[in-house]
C-alpha positions in Angstrom: 110.7 125.9 113.0 111.9 122.4 112.4 112.6 120.5 115.6 113.4 117.2 113.9 110.7 115.5 115.8 108.0 113.6 113.9 104.5 112.6 115.0 103.2 109.1 114.2 99.9 107.5 115.0 100.4 104.2 116.9 96.9 103.6 118.3 93.4 103.7 116.7 90.1 103.3 118.3 86.5 104.1 117.2 82.9 103.5 118.1 80.2 104.4 115.6 77.2 103.2 113.7 79.5 101.2 111.5 81.0 99.1 114.4 82.3 98.8 117.9 85.9 98.8 116.9 88.2 99.8 114.0 88.1 96.4 112.4 84.3 96.5 112.1 84.4 100.1 111.0 86.8 99.4 108.1 85.1 96.2 107.0 81.7 98.0 107.0 83.2 100.8 104.8 84.6 98.3 102.3 81.4 96.3 102.3 79.3 99.4 101.5 77.3 99.1 104.7 75.3 102.0 106.0 74.6 103.0 109.6 71.7 105.2 108.7 68.3 104.3 110.2 65.3 105.8 111.9 66.1 107.7 115.1 64.1 107.4 118.4 63.6 111.1 118.7 61.3 112.8 121.2 57.7 113.1 119.9 57.9 116.9 119.7 60.8 116.6 117.2 59.0 114.2 114.9 60.4 111.4 112.7 64.0 111.5 111.9 66.8 109.6 110.1 70.4 109.3 111.2 73.2 107.0 112.3 73.2 106.5 116.0 75.9 104.3 117.7 75.1 101.4 119.9 71.7 101.3 121.6 69.9 104.3 120.2 67.3 104.0 123.0 69.9 104.6 125.7 70.4 108.1 127.1 72.8 110.2 125.1 75.2 110.5 128.0 75.3 106.8 128.4 76.0 106.3 124.7 78.8 108.9 124.9 80.5 107.3 128.0 80.4 103.8 126.5 81.7 105.0 123.1 84.6 107.1 124.6 85.6 104.4 127.0 85.7 101.7 124.3 87.5 103.7 121.7 90.1 105.0 124.2 90.8 101.5 125.5 91.1 100.2 121.9 93.5 102.9 120.9 95.7 102.4 124.0 95.8 98.7 123.5 96.6 99.2 119.8 99.5 101.4 120.8 100.7 98.8 123.4 100.1 101.2 126.3 99.0 99.5 129.6 96.6 101.1 132.0 99.2 100.5 134.6 101.8 102.5 132.8 102.8 105.3 135.1 103.3 107.6 132.1 99.6 107.4 131.3 98.7 109.7 134.2 100.7 112.6 132.7 99.8 112.0 129.0 98.1 115.1 127.5 94.6 114.6 126.0 93.1 116.7 123.2 89.3 116.6 123.2 87.3 117.7 120.1 83.6 118.2 119.9 81.1 120.5 118.2 80.2 122.0 121.6 82.8 123.5 123.9 82.9 124.6 127.6 81.0 127.8 126.9 77.9 126.0 125.6 75.0 126.7 127.9 72.9 123.8 126.6 72.4 121.5 129.7 72.8 118.2 127.9 76.1 119.2 126.2 77.5 120.4 129.6 76.7 116.8 130.8 78.6 115.4 127.8 81.7 117.4 128.7 81.5 116.2 132.3 81.0 112.6 131.1 84.0 112.8 128.9 86.2 114.1 131.7 84.8 111.4 134.0 85.8 108.7 131.6 89.3 110.1 131.2 89.8 110.3 135.0 88.4 106.8 135.5 91.0 105.4 133.0 93.8 107.2 134.8 94.3 110.0 132.2 94.8 112.8 134.6 97.2 115.0 132.6 96.4 118.3 130.9 93.3 118.4 128.8 93.1 120.6 125.6 89.7 121.4 124.3 89.0 122.0 120.6 85.7 123.2 119.4 85.7 124.5 115.8 82.4 123.0 114.7 82.6 120.0 112.3 86.3 120.7 111.7 87.0 119.7 115.4 87.8 116.1 114.8 90.6 116.9 112.3 91.9 119.8 114.3 92.6 117.6 117.4 95.0 115.6 115.3 96.8 118.8 114.2 97.1 120.0 117.8 98.2 116.6 119.0 101.0 116.5 116.4 102.1 120.0 117.4 102.3 118.9 121.1 104.6 116.1 120.0 106.7 118.0 117.4 107.0 121.4 119.1 106.3 120.9 122.8 108.2 117.6 123.2 105.3 115.5 124.5 106.3 111.9 124.1 102.7 110.8 123.6 99.3 112.5 123.2 95.8 111.0 123.1 93.6 112.7 120.6 89.8 112.1 121.0 86.7 113.5 119.2 83.1 112.8 119.9 79.5 113.9 119.3 76.1 112.4 119.9 72.7 113.1 118.3 70.3 115.1 120.6 66.9 116.6 120.0 68.7 120.0 120.2 71.2 119.5 117.4 68.7 117.6 115.3 66.2 120.5 115.5 69.1 122.9 114.7 70.1 121.2 111.5 66.5 120.6 110.5 65.8 124.3 111.1 68.7 125.2 108.7 67.1 122.9 106.1 70.3 121.0 105.9 68.9 117.5 106.5 68.1 115.1 103.6 64.6 113.5 103.6 66.0 110.1 102.8 69.7 109.6 102.4 73.1 111.2 101.9 74.3 111.5 98.3 77.7 113.1 98.2 78.6 114.8 94.8 75.4 113.4 93.2 73.2 115.8 91.2 70.2 114.7 93.3 71.9 115.5 96.6 69.4 117.0 99.0 71.3 117.4 102.3 73.1 115.5 105.0 72.0 113.3 107.9 73.4 113.3 111.4 75.5 110.5 112.7 77.3 110.0 116.0 80.5 108.5 117.1 83.7 108.7 119.0 87.3 108.2 117.9 90.6 108.1 119.7 94.2 108.1 118.2 97.5 107.8 120.1 100.1 110.2 118.6 103.7 109.5 119.5 107.1 110.9 118.7 108.5 108.6 116.0 111.8 107.8 117.6 110.1 106.8 120.9 107.7 104.5 119.1 110.5 102.9 117.1 112.6 102.4 120.3 109.6 100.7 121.9 109.1 98.5 118.9 105.6 99.9 118.3 104.4 99.7 114.7 102.8 103.0 113.6 99.8 103.2 111.3 101.1 106.4 109.7 102.6 109.8 110.2 100.9 113.2 110.5 102.8 115.2 107.9 101.0 118.5 108.0 97.7 120.2 108.6 96.0 123.5 107.9 93.3 125.5 109.7 91.4 128.5 108.3 88.1 130.4 108.6 86.0 131.8 105.8 84.9 134.8 107.8 81.9 134.8 105.5 78.7 133.3 106.9 77.3 131.3 109.8 76.2 128.4 107.7 77.2 128.9 104.0 80.7 128.3 102.8 82.4 131.2 101.1 81.5 130.9 97.4 85.0 130.9 96.0 86.2 128.3 98.6 89.0 130.7 99.8 89.0 129.1 103.3 88.9 125.5 102.0 91.8 126.3 99.6 93.8 127.9 102.4 93.5 124.9 104.7 94.6 122.5 102.0 97.4 124.7 100.9 98.7 125.1 104.4 98.7 121.3 104.9 100.7 120.9 101.7 103.2 123.5 102.7 103.7 122.2 106.1 104.1 118.6 104.8 106.6 119.8 102.2 104.6 117.9 99.5 103.2 119.0 96.2 99.7 118.3 95.1 101.0 115.5 92.8 102.3 113.7 95.9 98.8 113.2 97.3 97.4 109.8 96.4 93.9 110.1 97.8 91.5 112.6 99.2 88.9 111.8 101.9 86.5 114.7 101.2 84.2 116.5 103.6 81.5 115.6 101.1 78.3 116.3 103.1 75.8 115.8 100.2 74.5 119.3 100.6 73.9 121.4 97.5 76.5 124.1 98.1 79.3 122.3 100.0 80.0 119.6 97.4 80.3 122.1 94.5 82.5 124.5 96.4 84.7 121.7 97.8 85.1 120.4 94.2 86.1 123.9 92.9 88.5 124.3 95.8 90.2 120.9 95.1 90.6 121.9 91.5 92.1 125.2 92.5 94.6 123.7 94.8 95.5 120.5 92.9 95.4 121.9 89.4 95.9 119.3 86.7 96.4 116.6 89.3 92.8 117.1 90.6 91.3 114.9 87.8 93.5 112.0 88.7 92.9 112.2 92.5 90.7 109.3 93.9 88.1 111.0 96.2 85.7 109.5 98.6 83.2 110.6 101.2 82.3 108.2 104.0 79.4 110.4 105.3 77.0 108.5 103.0 77.6 105.5 105.2 78.3 107.1 108.6 76.2 110.2 108.5 77.7 113.5 109.5 79.2 112.8 112.9 79.7 116.5 113.6 82.7 117.0 115.9 83.8 113.3 115.5 83.7 113.4 111.7 87.3 114.5 111.1 88.8 112.0 113.5 86.8 109.1 112.1 87.7 110.1 108.6 91.4 110.4 109.6 91.2 106.8 110.7 89.8 105.8 107.4 92.5 107.9 105.6 95.3 106.3 107.6 94.0 102.8 106.8 93.7 103.7 103.1 97.4 104.8 103.0 98.5 101.8 105.0 96.5 99.2 103.1 96.3 100.7 99.6 92.5 100.7 99.4 90.0 103.6 99.1 86.5 102.9 100.5 83.6 103.8 98.2 81.2 106.7 98.3 77.6 105.3 98.6 74.4 106.5 97.0 76.0 108.3 94.0 74.0 107.5 90.9 73.6 110.7 88.8 76.7 112.7 87.8 76.7 116.4 88.4 78.7 118.5 85.8 79.7 120.8 88.7 81.1 117.9 90.7 83.3 116.3 88.1 86.3 114.8 89.9 87.3 111.1 90.2 85.0 109.9 93.0 85.4 106.3 94.1 81.9 104.9 93.7 80.0 101.7 94.6 83.1 99.5 95.3 86.4 100.0 97.0 89.4 100.7 94.8 93.0 99.6 95.2 95.3 102.7 95.1 99.0 102.5 96.0 99.8 105.7 97.7 102.4 107.2 100.1 100.2 110.1 101.4 96.6 111.2 101.5 94.6 114.2 102.6 91.4 114.5 104.7 89.2 117.6 104.6 86.8 118.7 107.3 84.6 121.8 107.2 82.0 123.2 109.5 79.6 126.0 110.5 81.0 129.4 111.3 83.4 128.9 108.3 85.8 126.6 110.1 88.1 124.5 107.8 90.7 121.9 108.5 92.9 119.7 106.3 95.3 117.0 107.5 97.8 115.1 105.4 99.0 111.7 106.6 101.7 109.4 105.1 103.2 106.0 105.5 105.3 105.6 108.6 108.9 104.7 107.9 109.8 101.2 108.9 112.9 101.1 111.2 
């Protein structure tokens, strides 16, 4: 169904280990800064490395509330939406996180209450949509937000994603032997796992004609997205990458673009032994001969794996890459892997003129999401 409505992103906000706003985040990515450091974990958990946001000694709920409040305010300000705007009260909100309403872990229930309290305090009292598809959640919220604009007629939607590091989720990843002992090396032959990060991101998604009429300049347009599930294993991706390929193919089909039209890929790139190889194979399968010419980066080496927030933070980076014609580098990649043989942007940022780009997000339980964004047309 083609409604003729288009969804553009007019507001960006983020709070993470790489900065307290989008400007700091982007500058940190281009300058090859890393947010990874030692975590103040409970003694029973032991020493840990990760990328906490703000004051790592503050309670997780306090870090979450501060991060959500700041990134939402930044996104609203960027979209030129005043807190006194009467339309704000009815604006739908899509919340994405690794842990949903059904989670019985006490601290994560507190996080959900904290998120709702921040929204109410800012006057965002409209309908709330919850998305919890593991580490694909942050990208999925953008897909749902664009659907609400294009197919449900919502003039504006606020899409938010967040997650914080707790003793529970750190122990969980450590128990799965998914954590690196030192750093994250996406697509490097010596890669040994990922490290947790935390963050929050907010994006205002508007109907393009409305934004244009209001004189608001959009950062880009959401052209298409895809969701899939491997139905294979709780932790391991399906070996042939069938779910990853499906998500990317759906995004291309919905955007009416071919693989040759995509100028850049912000990869999931966790630095784990299996994910990076299977993602590489999947990209080759979907992009064909264009895969070898596709500039690819993973910002998880700098930001850590921010779980439910990862897709939204990476979408911000992807939008800025398209808008500014620059791809941030992948850190810590030193030794080539013959099984990961694509064009990874390494060590320094690269200028790349592009009209569209794709961002991939994958998660536990076989969840996959791919989103394609493009330049917003200037009126």
